[in-house]
C-alpha positions as CSV (number, residue, x, y, z in Angstrom):
1,M,-4.5,9.7,-13.5
2,K,-2.6,9.3,-9.7
3,K,0.6,8.0,-9.6
4,R,1.5,5.4,-6.8
5,H,3.0,7.1,-3.9
6,L,3.1,5.5,0.1
7,E,1.6,8.1,2.9
8,V,2.7,6.4,6.5
9,N,0.7,7.9,9.8
10,L,2.9,8.1,12.8
11,K,1.7,8.2,16.2
12,E,4.6,9.4,19.0
13,G,7.3,8.9,16.2
14,K,6.1,5.2,15.6
15,P,4.4,4.0,12.4
16,L,0.7,3.3,13.1
17,A,-0.3,2.6,9.6
18,A,0.6,3.3,6.1
19,Y,-1.3,3.2,2.7
20,L,0.3,2.7,-0.9
21,Y,-2.0,4.5,-3.1
22,L,-1.9,2.4,-6.6
23,P,-2.6,4.4,-9.8
24,R,-6.0,5.4,-10.0
25,V,-8.4,8.1,-11.5
26,D,-8.7,11.4,-8.5
27,S,-12.4,10.4,-7.9
28,E,-12.0,6.3,-7.8
29,K,-13.1,4.9,-4.6
30,S,-12.6,1.5,-3.1
31,A,-15.8,-0.8,-3.9
32,R,-14.3,-3.7,-1.8
33,T,-11.4,-4.8,0.3
34,E,-9.3,-8.0,0.8
35,Q,-6.9,-9.7,3.4
36,A,-3.3,-9.9,1.3
37,G,-1.6,-11.3,4.5
38,E,-1.0,-10.1,8.0
39,G,-1.2,-6.5,8.2
40,L,-1.8,-6.1,4.5
41,L,-5.5,-5.3,2.9
42,V,-6.1,-4.4,-0.6
43,D,-8.5,-2.0,-2.0
44,Y,-10.3,-2.7,-5.8
45,A,-12.4,-0.5,-7.6
46,A,-15.3,-1.5,-8.9
47,D,-14.1,-2.6,-11.9
48,G,-11.9,-5.2,-9.9
49,R,-8.5,-3.2,-10.3
50,P,-6.2,-2.9,-7.2
51,I,-6.1,0.7,-6.3
52,G,-4.7,0.7,-2.9
53,I,-2.7,-1.5,-0.1
54,E,-3.2,-0.6,3.4
55,I,-0.4,-1.3,5.7
56,T,-2.2,-1.9,9.3
57,A,0.9,-3.3,10.9
58,P,4.0,-1.6,9.6
59,E,5.8,-3.1,12.1
60,L,5.1,-6.8,10.9
61,V,5.1,-5.8,7.1
62,T,8.7,-5.8,5.5
63,I,9.6,-4.4,2.1
64,T,10.3,-7.5,0.5
65,V,6.6,-9.1,1.4
66,L,4.9,-5.7,0.0
67,N,7.2,-5.7,-3.0
68,E,5.8,-9.6,-3.5
69,L,2.3,-8.5,-3.2
70,L,2.8,-5.5,-5.7
71,E,4.3,-8.5,-8.2
72,R,1.2,-10.5,-7.5
73,L,-0.9,-7.7,-8.3
74,G,0.9,-6.9,-11.6
75,F,2.8,-4.0,-10.1
76,E,6.5,-3.2,-10.6
77,R,8.0,-3.5,-7.1
78,L,8.7,-0.2,-4.9
79,R,12.1,1.6,-5.6
80,P,14.2,2.5,-2.7
81,E,13.0,6.1,-2.5
82,E,9.6,5.4,-2.5
83,A,9.8,2.7,0.4
84,A,11.9,5.4,2.6
85,P,8.8,6.7,4.6
86,L,8.1,3.1,5.8
87,Q,11.5,2.2,6.4
88,A,12.4,5.7,8.1
89,A,9.3,5.2,10.5
């Protein structure tokens, strides 16, 4: 099982998009996606478990908002070192 990690894509040094991978089996793919607030999409596995959060507007999404979503989904909040790539961008 893969651990949670954050990936940030930059364009000319500015955040373009980000993806928070949630724990999942390596071969697991998204079966459906739901809007979870401005600039946030949640990907779900076929069995309904959340497997990732797409951050489509990093400039609009704060770490507080992201942590609130994680808690609603039943996950622990991001630790400062996990959020660092998004904050640095």
